N, C-alpha and C positions, 0 to 999 in steps of 0.2 A: 259415197262412192258412186260413180256414174254407171250406166247400164253396161257399157263396153268393158269397164274394169271388172264388174261383177261377173260377166261372161268369161273373161280371161281367167279370173280367179277360180271360177267353177271348173273350167276345163283343166286348169293346172292341178286342182285337187283330185279331179276324176282320174287324170293320167297317173298321179302318184298312188292313188288307191288301186288302180289297175295293176300296178307293178308289185303290189304287196302280195306275198304268198297266201294261199288259202289255208286256214287252220286244218291240220291233218284230220281232225274229228268232224269237220264240216262235210256233210254228204258222205260220211264214211261208209254207210251201208251201200250207197250207190256205187262207190268205187270198188267195194269188195265183190259186188255182184258182177261187175264187168270182168270178163276173163281177159287174159293177156292177149289172146287172139283177137278180141274185140277192140282192144286199144293198144295195138303194137306200133302202129304207124301214125305219125303226126306231120304236119307241114310247117309247124312253127316251133322253134326251140323253147320259147318261154312257156307255151302251152304244155309241151312235153315235160318240162321241169316241174310245173305245177301239179300235173297228174302224178308223176313219179314221187313227188314229195308227199302227196296225199296218200299214196299207196306204200310209203316206207313202212317196213315191218316194225311192230312194237317189240322192243328188245328188253327182256327181263334183266334186272340187276346192273344195267348200264344206262347212265344218264347221257344220252346222245341225241342231238337234234337231227332231223332228217337230212341226208345228203344224197346226191346223185352222182354216179360215175359218168365221166365223159363218154366211155364206151357204150353206156346205156342209151345215151342220146344218139350215138351213131346207129344203134339198132332201130331207132324209131324215126329219125329224120334222115332220109336216105342220102341227101346231099351233105357230105361231111364238111365241105367248104362252107356251106351255109351255117352249119352248127358252129364251126370255129369263129366265123364272122359275127354271128349273133351273140355267142358267148363273150367275145371280146367287147362288144357293145354293152352288154349287160354288166360286165365287170367294170368298165369305165363309168357307167352310170350308177355304180354302187348298189345294183340290184342283187348281185351275187358276188361271192368270192370263190377263187379257184385255188385248190391245194394240191401240191405234188404228194403222191403217196409212195410208200416204200415197198408196195406189193408187186411192183412191176415197173419197167423202164418208162412205159407210156401211161401209167395209171394216174389219173387226176380225179379228185372229188370236187363237186360243185355244191356249195351251200348258199342258201339265200342269206343276204347280208344281215338281216334282222335275226335270223336263226343263229348265226355265228355270234352276234353280240349277246344273245341270250345264253349261249353255251359258255361264253366268257364270264358272264355275270354269275352263273351257277358255280363256276370254279372259284371265283373270288369269294363268294358267300361261304363256301366250305373252308377256304383258307382263313377267313375272318375268325373262325372258331379257335385258331391257333394264334399264338403271339407272332408278330412279325411286322415288318415295314411294308405295307401294301399300297403305298401311294404310287408305286411304279405302274400298277395295273391301270390306274386312272390316266397316267401319262401315255401308256401304251394305247389305250382306247382313244384318247382325244388327239394325240399328236402323231401316232404311227399308223393306226388302222385307217383313220380317215384320209390320210394323205398318201400312204404307200399301198397301192392296189395290186402290185405284182405279187407273184407267189413267193419271192425270196427278197432278202434285204442284206446289204453288206454291213459289217459290224460298225464301221465308222458312221454310216448314215443312220443306223439304229441309235447309236450313242448320241448323235447330234439331235435327232428328233426327240428322243426322251429328255434331253437337256432343256428343251423348250418348256417342259413341265416343271422341272426342278433340278436339284443337284443329284446327278446320277452317281450311285455308289457301286463298288465292285460287285456286290452281291445282287444288285437289281436284275441284271440280265440272267443270272443263275436262277432267280425266282421265276422269271418268265419261262425259262427252259423246264424247270421242275414242274411248273403248272401245266406243261404240255402245249403252250402257245407258240413255242419256237423249238426247232430242232436244228442241230448243226448240219449243214449241207454236205453231202457226201458225193464223191465222184467215182463212178464205176469204170475201172480200166479192164479192157479185154486183152488177154494174151493168147496167142495161138502157137501151136507147135505141130509137128508132124503127127504126134500121137493123140493130142487132146487140146482142148481150149479151156480156159478157166478165167475167173474174174477176181479182181481185187477191189475193195472199197477203200478209198482214201477220204479222210475227213478234212474239209476245208474250214479251218478255225475262224476265217474271216467272213463267212457267209452263213446265213440262216434261212431255212424254209419256215414260212408261217405254217402252223399246224392246228389241227382240231383237237382240243383236249378230250381225254377219255376215249379216244377212238382205237387205242391199241388192241384191245381184245376183239373188237369188231373186225379189224383188219386181219387178225389171225384167222378168224372165222371165214372171212372173205377168201383167203388163200386156200383154206381147207375145203370150203364149199365148192370152189372151182374144180378142185381135184375130184371131189366126190361125184359131182354131176358128170364130168367127163368119163370117170371110171365106170359109172353106171351105164352110160350109153355105149361105151366101148365093149362092154360085156355082152351086149345084145347082138344078135346074129347079123343084122344089117346096120348096126350102130345108129339106130334111128327110133323115133317114137312120135306119136301124135302129140302136138303141143298141148292140147287140152288135157290129155292124160298125164303128161309130164308135169304140168303145172300143179297137179294135185299131190305129187310126191312130197314127202317130208324129208328134210335133211337131218342127218345125225350130228354132223360136225360143224355146223354153221348156225349162228343165231339169225342170220338173214334168210328170207324165205326163197322158195324155188323161183318165183317170179323175178326177184331181184337178180338172182344168178343167171337166169336164162337171158334176160336183157343184156347183162354184162357180156356173156359168152358169145351171144349173137353179134353184138356190136364190135367185139374184139376179133371176130373172124374165126373163133374156135368152133362155133356151131353155125349152121345155116338153116334157113327155113325153105320148105318146098310146098307150093300150093297143090293140094290134091282135091279130088271130088268130095272127100269127106272132111276137109279142113286142112289146116297147116301142119306139116310134118317138120320136126326138128331133127337134124342129122349132124353127126360129127363131120367137120370139114376135113378133106383129105390133106395130108401134109404136103 
């Protein structure tokens, strides 16, 4: 190999390594020492993703790889257009995958691609302990995940891609759904009247969302934690508190820590920060 080829190969390997997420335990003490106020803002989406991945809370009794909410990125990178543009680029380059969540109309989770593959492998290993036809998971990994990068997939396209791996049986897609890798796509319909408004959810049997296995209980905690944080601040006289003090509070109803929820609520606009002479103040946003 000539010198030019060696340099090109070296640069390629360096760029590939640079895109890999850092292990959550790497420099863990350093990340724990940094307060939220010290690392709330970033100028680059990938840097923000890596930091938030490293700070993802350790959750007991749930096997889940770190994920980041899009709203959390909005709290840290002020230009939302930049976040969306850089996320789209990272998605196309297979650095991350983006998942629609059922906790809110605009809720999306971002997971590093390798973390998602590890999450899938853990699910398959547990299923191997039971009897069953597990070849569909290999087809899903090689034929679907590598080629379909969008958050959803149509039934016929899913069937066609799986067929590239082998003969698809009726129960194969059910296996993927039961494993938590797919969920049927639902459509929320809003209805309005003079007295009230209400919603209805309709299931589209021909569309699926890609999903993160084992995330169900964590999402329940996410919804409960949001309510708990907002309720706590709303009970205070001025509906505000110093960010440094707020970050130290422990939540009763969420396995996710206060830092995780504060980033989420600031990015979604439910909370706002105000710079004071003694530090950042977090305050409930006015309706």
